[in-house]
C-alpha positions, -999 to +999 in steps of 0.1 A: +072-210-150+071-190-119+077-215-089+092-219-055+112-247-041+104-263-005+122-286+017+108-298+050+122-317+080+103-335+104+088-369+108+050-359+112+048-324+114+073-296+106+105-293+125+119-270+099+112-255+066+129-235+038+116-219+007+138-206-023+125-190-055+137-199-088+167-177-088+180-195-057+173-168-032+161-178+003+127-162+007+117-181+040+131-202+066+119-211+100+124-236+129+097-250+149+101-238+186+088-267+208+077-265+243+104-263+269+131-257+244+160-235+255+178-234+220+181-199+207+183-194+169+171-170+142+136-178+129+126-198+159+090-197+158+059-215+172+043-239+146+012-217+145+032-187+135+050-208+107+016-219+093+004-183+095+034-172+073+028-202+049-007-191+043+005-160+027+031-177+006+016-211-008-016-201-024-019-209-061+021-216-061+037-243-082+058-259-055+090-279-064+101-307-038+121-339-039+098-367-027+069-341-030+044-366-013+065-366+019+069-329+021+031-322+012+021-347+039+043-329+066+029-295+055-006-307+054-004-323+089+011-291+102-018-272+088-042-296+103-026-294+138-031-258+137-068-264+124-060-247+091-066-259+056-036-264+031-040-238+004-045-248-030-012-254-047+005-276-074+034-299-063+060-312-088+085-340-076+119-342-087+123-376-076+094-388-099+110-365-127+143-383-122+125-418-121+108-410-154+139-397-172+164-422-157+145-454-149+174-477-142+194-458-114+201-476-082+192-447-060+170-417-063+182-401-031+187-362-034+224-364-026+231-396-050+213-377-078+231-345-072+266-362-073+256-384-102+247-351-123+277-332-109+253-304-095+268-275-075+257-249-052+283-220-046+307-241-068+304-270-043+293-305-048+265-321-024+281-333+008+262-360+028+274-343+062+253-312+055+221-330+042+187-330+059+191-293+066+160-277+050+179-249+032+207-270+019+184-296+004+162-271-011+191-253-027+202-287-043+165-295-052+164-264-074+195-273-092+181-309-098+148-295-111+167-271-135+189-300-146+162-323-153+140-300-171+169-281-191+183-315-202+148-323-216+155-299-243+188-314-255+175-348-253+147-335-278+171-320-300+162-287-287+193-274-272+195-242-247+201-210-268+227-188-256+200-164-241+185-192-221+221-203-209+229-167-195+193-164-177+193-199-162+205-200-127+215-237-127+238-235-158+275-229-150+304-226-172+306-263-185+344-258-188+352-248-153+367-269-126+384-293-150+414-298-126+415-332-106+437-328-075+433-362-062+417-395-074+388-391-048+372-362-064+341-367-087+345-350-119+330-358-151+350-386-166+358-391-203+361-429-208+367-429-244+401-410-238+430-434-226+408-464-226+437-487-234+458-473-204+432-477-181+424-513-188+461-519-187+462-507-151+432-529-143+448-559-160+480-553-137+458-554-106+442-587-116+477-602-124+490-593-089+458-608-074+463-641-093+498-645-086+492-660-051+524-679-048+548-649-051+524-620-041+550-595-058+543-557-062+543-545-096+551-511-110+535-487-136+548-456-149+524-429-163+542-404-185+522-374-198+530-337-200+512-312-176+474-312-182+473-345-201+451-360-176+472-383-153+455-378-122+422-377-141+432-412-152+437-421-115+403-407-106+387-433-132+408-459-116+394-450-081+357-450-093+362-485-109+380-501-079+372-485-045+342-506-038+367-536-037+403-523-036+421-499-015+436-470-036+462-450-017+474-415-029+508-400-020+516-364-032+552-351-033+573-354-002+590-321+009+614-331+035+645-353+027+648-366+063+613-382+065+601-392+031+592-426+040+571-413+071+555-388+047+543-417+024+532-436+053+511-406+066+496-399+033+486-436+031+468-433+065+451-401+053+440-422+020+426-450+044+404-423+061+387-416+027+349-428+026+336-450+002+297-452-005+285-487-002+248-494-005+239-459+009+262-462+038+297-448+040+328-468+053+364-457+053+389-474+032+406-487+064+370-502+076+367-521+045+403-536+044+403-545+079+368-560+080+376-584+051+411-593+062+399-598+099+371-622+088+395-641+065+422-645+093+394-657+117+383-682+091+418-696+088+421-698+126+389-716+126+402-745+107+423-755+139+403-736+167+368-752+169+358-731+200+321-719+202+330-684+206+350-681+175+322-701+157+296-676+167+317-647+156+323-661+122+287-671+118+276-634+122+303-623+097+295-652+072+274-631+047+288-596+052+322-589+069+312-553+076+289-564+102+321-569+122+317-532+132+280-536+142+272-570+156+298-574+183+278-555+211+272-519+217+301-496+220+314-496+257+296-527+266+312-557+283+300-578+253+319-557+229+350-554+250+352-591+255+346-599+217+372-574+206+396-586+232+391-622+219+397-611+182+428-591+193+443-622+209+436-644+180+447-621+152+478-612+172+486-649+174+481-655+139+505-625+130+533-638+153+531-673+140+532-662+102+553-632+104+571-618+136+566-608+172+595-583+169+596-547+155+569-521+153+543-542+132+526-562+161+520-528+179+508-513+148+485-543+144+472-538+177+465-502+171+444-510+140+424-537+158+415-509+183+404-489+154+381-513+143+366-518+179+353-481+180+326-465+163+330-432+175+347-409+148+366-387+174+382-420+192+389-434+156+407-401+147+429-404+179+438-439+171+447-428+133+470-401+151+486-428+173+492-450+142+516-422+128+541-430+156+537-395+172+538-393+208+506-381+221+491-365+252+490-392+279+452-385+284+445-394+247+467-428+250+445-434+282+412-429+263+422-452+235+438-477+257+472-479+238+506-474+251+523-440+242+551-441+217+585-427+229+593-401+202+629-401+211+636-438+208+616-442+177+631-445+143+604-428+122+615-441+087+619-478+098+585-473+116+567-460+085+583-488+063+570-514+086+536-500+088+533-497+048+545-532+046+520-544+073+492-531+051+507-548+021+508-581+041+472-577+053+460-571+017+471-605+007+441-617+024+419-593+004+426-574-028+459-558-040+466-523-028+470-496-055+496-468-043+498-437-065+526-413-064+518-380-080+531-344-080+566-355-082+579-333-110+595-305-090+618-329-072+642-327-100+651-293-083+654-308-048+681-336-053+683-345-016+646-352-015+646-370-048+674-393-037+655-402-005+624-407-025+642-431-049+656-449-017+620-451-002+605-463-035+628-492-038+622-503-003+583-500-009+586-521-042+610-546-027+593-551+008+556-542+004+538-571-012+505-574-032+507-539-044+505-520-077+529-490-075+518-462-100+542-433-106+529-402-123+555-382-142+564-357-171+583-377-198+615-356-195+614-359-155+614-397-159+648-395-179+662-373-151+648-394-123+666-424-134+699-410-122+685-410-088+667-446-087+686-478-085+683-503-114+659-526-099+636-495-094+639-484-129+633-520-142+601-525-122+586-493-131+598-493-170+583-527-176+549-510-177+552-475-193+519-460-202+522-427-223+494-402-225+496-388-259+473-356-265+439-373-278+428-367-313+408-336-324+378-360-327+382-373-291+387-337-279+357-325-296+334-355-278+350-345-246+339-309-249+304-322-262+300-342-231+307-311-208+282-292-230+255-318-226+260-317-190+244-282-188+219-288-216+234-273-245+259-282-276+292-271-290+276-257-320+253-234-299+282-220-278+310-216-303+316-205-339+336-231-361+367-206-361+365-209-322+364-246-322+395-246-345+416-225-321+402-246-291+411-279-305+445-268-317+459-267-281+484-293-271+469-307-238+435-315-225+437-291-198+447-264-222+417-274-245+394-271-217+408-237-205+407-223-240+371-234-243+363-217-210+378-185-223+357-187-254+327-194-234+333-162-214+337-145-248+308-158-268+283-162-239+292-135-212+308-110-236+341-108-218+373-102-237+395-130-245+426-131-222+450-126-250+471-099-264+452-075-289+465-079-325+486-050-337+471-025-364+491-043-391+481-077-383+515-089-385+516-127-384+533-149-359+560-158-383+565-122-391+569-113-355+595-142-350+616-129-377+614-093-365+626-105-331+660-113-348+666-076-352+690-063-329+670-031-322+639-048-313+659-071-287+672-040-272+637-027-268+623-059-254+651-062-229+647-027-216+610-027-215+607-048-182+635-028-166+619+005-166+588+021-153+589+060-154+627+063-154+650+070-183+678+048-196+709+054-217+721+026-240+756+026-253+756+008-286+790-004-301+794+008-338+803-026-351+769-042-338+746-016-355+750+000-387+715+013-392+698+045-386+692+036-349+666+066-340+645+062-371+645+024-365+633+027-330+606+054-338+590+028-362+585+008-330+576+037-310+538+032-311+540-005-301+565-001-272+556+034-264+591+050-264+603+084-263+638+084-282+667+110-280+701+106-298+727+119-274+756+112-295+765+088-323+764+056-303+741+065-273+705+064-272+685+077-245+650+060-240+625+078-219+593+067-202+586+033-214+552+024-206+528-007-210+504-008-237+468-015-232+472-050-247+500-057-221+478-043-194+451-068-205+475-097-203+486-085-165+449-083-157+441-117-172+471-132-152+459-116-121+424-128-126+438-164-131+454-163-099+427-148-078+403-173-095+427-202-084+429-188-050+391-181-045+381-217-056+409-236-037+402-215-005+366-227-005+377-264-012+404-265+016+380-248+040+352-273+032+378-302+037+392-288+069+375-313+093+384-344+071+409-366+086+444-352+081+477-362+093+498-334+107+536-340+113+563-315+121+585-328+093+557-321+068+550-286+082+586-277+081+589-289+044+557-269+035+572-238+051+606-242+033+586-246+000+567-212+007+599-192+018+616-205-012+588-190-034+590-159-012+626-157-020+621-155-058+600-128-052+625-110-029+661-121-033+669-105+001+654-135+018+676-161+032+670-193+052+687-213+078+680-233+110+689-231+147+705-257+169+712-262+207+742-284+208+730-320+211+696-311+226+666-321+206+646-289+196+615-285+174+619-285+137+627-249+128+635-225+101+655-193+106+641-166+080+665-136+074+655-106+055+675-073+057+673-066+096+647-092+103+655-125+120+625-147+123+625-183+137+594-206+130+593-240+149+566-267+149+555-288+179+526-309+172+536-341+194+523-346+228+537-362+262+572-360+275+585-352+241+566-320+240+577-310+273+613-316+266+615-299+233+597-267+244+620-267+274+651-267+249+632-241+225+628-217+254+665-218+260+671-211+225+647-182+227+665-167+258+698-172+242+690-154+210+672-122+220+677-106+185+656-133+169+618-132+169+605-168+176+572-185+169+563-220+179+534-234+162+509-260+170+477-269+151+446-268+171+434-301+156+464-319+173+446-308+208+456-284+235+483-293+260+470-300+294+501-313+313+511-289+342+547-287+331+539-282+295+516-254+302+542-237+324+567-238+294+542-224+270+536-196+294+574-190+299+577-187+260+549-161+257+564-140+286+595-136+268+598-104+248+610-123+215+588-156+216+553-167+211+534-200+212+507-198+185+479-222+180+470-225+143+432-222+138+411-231+109+417-196+092+455-198+094+454-235+084+436-226+053+458-199+041+489-219+050+477-249+029+464-227+001+498-209-004+516-241-005+491-257-027+494-229-052+532-231-053+531-268-059+505-263-087+529-237-104+559-259-101+539-288-116+527-264-144+491-271-133+488-234-128+506-216-156+516-184-142+550-171-129+557-177-093+566-140-089+532-128-101+514-154-081+534-143-048+525-107-056+487-114-057+491-135-025+509-109-008+481-082-015+453-107-007+467-121+026+484-092+038+473-097+074+484-134+074+508-137+103+538-150+082+533-124+055+529-094+079+561-107+097+582-110+068+570-082+044+558-057+071+575-022+061 
C-alpha cells in the first residue's frame, strides 16, 4: 500500500506539521508563522502557504496518524480557516490499531507504545524529551504502524519472508543491540531464563523489609561468565522494582584514593534516574524522599498536634508525591514557609534519632532543599552540592546552602555518611538495592581492589536496610576473596547465584522471541545447520552475536566473519595435531613478526631431523612463504604475507570495533545532558585507564605525576613518550579551592618549561566567574607551555567513549584485542586533542 505518515502539533489549528513517506523520508515539514513572531527558522510559513502545499500533497492519499481523529480535526480546521476544503483522503489510526490488537494496555500514548514494542529510529528508542515535535512523532508513528501491520502476519501464522524483511524499513536485525550496559535500559527481556535467580533476589529484598527489628543489610553474589546476562538480570530486577524500590547502580572504581566517594557519586547519579509513574516521570530521589518525609511527618504528628503540621499531612495523606506540588508555587512565600517548617521538623527528628554531628545533618538539609525546588537546573546544582565538591559561591547563593570547604573535607568519610544516610532514610520506605558491576578488571589493579574491599565492608556493616549485589566472573570471586575480609566474604557468599549457560531449548526460545519482535520466525531466517552452530555457543551474548552473523549472511548476503576453510577441509582436530609439529610452530611464530622483510632462522640439528625445506613448502600455500635453504641448519623465509582468510578476519575485527564505536558514540551523545557527577578523582582514574591502554599499543609511553611540595595542586597525570612530556590536570571544583589550586598549578607550569600542561574543566560544571580565578586562568593561557581547556560535548563524548570501550574489552564484553581497538580509535579520532598531542609525528 502506498501511504504517507503525518503528525501535527497545535491546539485548534496547525502550529507545525511533518509528512514522511513509507520509506521514512521526510517529504514535507512546515512551521506556522504567526503575526508578530520574530523567530527565524527553516520552513517558517504563513498558514495559507502551508494549506496551498497540502492541497498538492493530500488528495487521494492514505494517511497514517497516531490519534488520527485529532490530526484530521486540526488539518480540517486549518483548511477551513483558509476557506478551503479538505481534500478527499483516507486516514488510518495507529492508536486504534493498537487498541484492537492489544486491548488491555494501560496506555496507548505514542511514546509508551514505542517503548513497549522496543521501536527505534536511527537505532535510538523513543525519548519523552523529544516528543511533540511533528517530525519526531511522525517517524515513530511510521515504525509503530509497520510494527502493528507486520506483526499481524506472524500472529496469523504467516511470518514475513526474507524478501519482505529486506524491503521493510521497520525491520532491523533482531539480534543487534543485545548488550545491557546498565539496569535502567529497556531491552527485550527473557523471563524464562534465570527465573529462579530472579525470584531469589526478590525474596531477599522482602526478607530485608520484614526484618524491622534489625534492619540489617544482606549480600548477594551473582556469578557468571562474560556475556552470561548478569546486567540483563539486573535490568529485569529494575523493571520489577523501580516503582517501589530504589535501585542504585555502581560501575567499577578507577582511583584507589577515592573509592567510597566514587560509589557515593554513582549512587547520586542513580537517584537522578527517572521512573515513569502513571504517565509522569519522577526521579528515584523524588520517590524516596516524598515517601520518607511523609512518614517522618506522620511520626512527628503523634506528639506534635499543631494545625500547620496537620494541614500538611492532610494534603499528603493519599499521595506522598503531592509533596512537590501542593505546598505553594515555587518562589512564593507560602512555599518557602512550608518547606522551612518541614526542614525544621525533619532535622529535629533526625538529630533526636541519630546524631547532630558529622556530615549527615548538612547532607539531609541539602536533600530537603532538593525537594523544595521544581526547576531541574536548581535541582542539578543541589545534586552537585551533595557530592561535597566546593562550588562557585554564586551557585551556593542561588540554592541557599553553605559552601563546602574542600581542603577541610574528608571525602571518603563524607561519602560513607552520605550512603549511610540514604540507608537510614530507606528504613521508613522500601529497602535499597545497591548493585556493583564491571569489577572484573580490578584484579589487575590490586591497590584499587584493596580499597574497594574496604569500602564494601564499611557499606555492608554501616548502611542498613539494603541489598548489596556484586556481579563477578566465577574465577574472579576466588581471587577477590584474598582482598576482602572474612565478614564481607561471609555476607556475600551466603547468597551465591550462579548463572549457567541456559539449555538449547531456552536459548532457542530466546531467539524466537527476538524474531517475533520483528514479525518473523527462526525457521524463516535460518537453516537447521545454522541453528546448530548458533546454539553451540557457550554464552547468551555469543549465541545472540552468532545469530546476528548468520542474519547478515542469510538475509543480507554478507560473508560470515570467520576464517575461510582450507582447500583440504582439514578438521579442527587435525589442525590442533598439526600445531604440535615444530615446523608449523616456527611458521606461526614468525608470521606476525614479518611484513615485507626477510628473516633467517637458525635451527639446531638436534631439534629437527626432517627435510626442513620440503616440509615448509607443503605449508607454502597456506602461509605464503618463499623459502630458501642457506646452509644445513639455516632457513631464509622471504616475504610472508597475509592470506585472504586472514584479511577477512582483520576486516571483521575492525568492523566490530567500528560498529561498537558508532553505536556507543550515539548513545553517549544522547545521554550527554542527563545528570552526571563529575569529580577530579574519577576523571584522573579514567585518564589513567586510557593511557594504560595506549601504553599497550605503544610501549614507549610512561606515566608519572607532578607535585609541588606540600601545596595542593589539581589531580594530574604526567605522560612521557620519547621527547614528549605532557601533564594533564583536572579542576572541576569551584570557590576558593579552585583559586588556590590553579595558583599552585601556575607555579608548576612556570617551573617546568620543558613540560606541556593542560588544565581541564568540564563545561557542565560551569564557567569560572570570580575575578581572581579568571586572572589565574589568563595567566595560565599566557604561558608558552600551559592551556586552560573547557571540555565541551564533543570532547566529553570521545573521552567517555574511549574509556567505555577499554572497560568493555577488559570485561570481555567487547571481544577484541586492546591493540586492535586502539589502532581503530587512533585512526577514527586522530584530531581529538589527547590523541593528537601523544601520537602526533
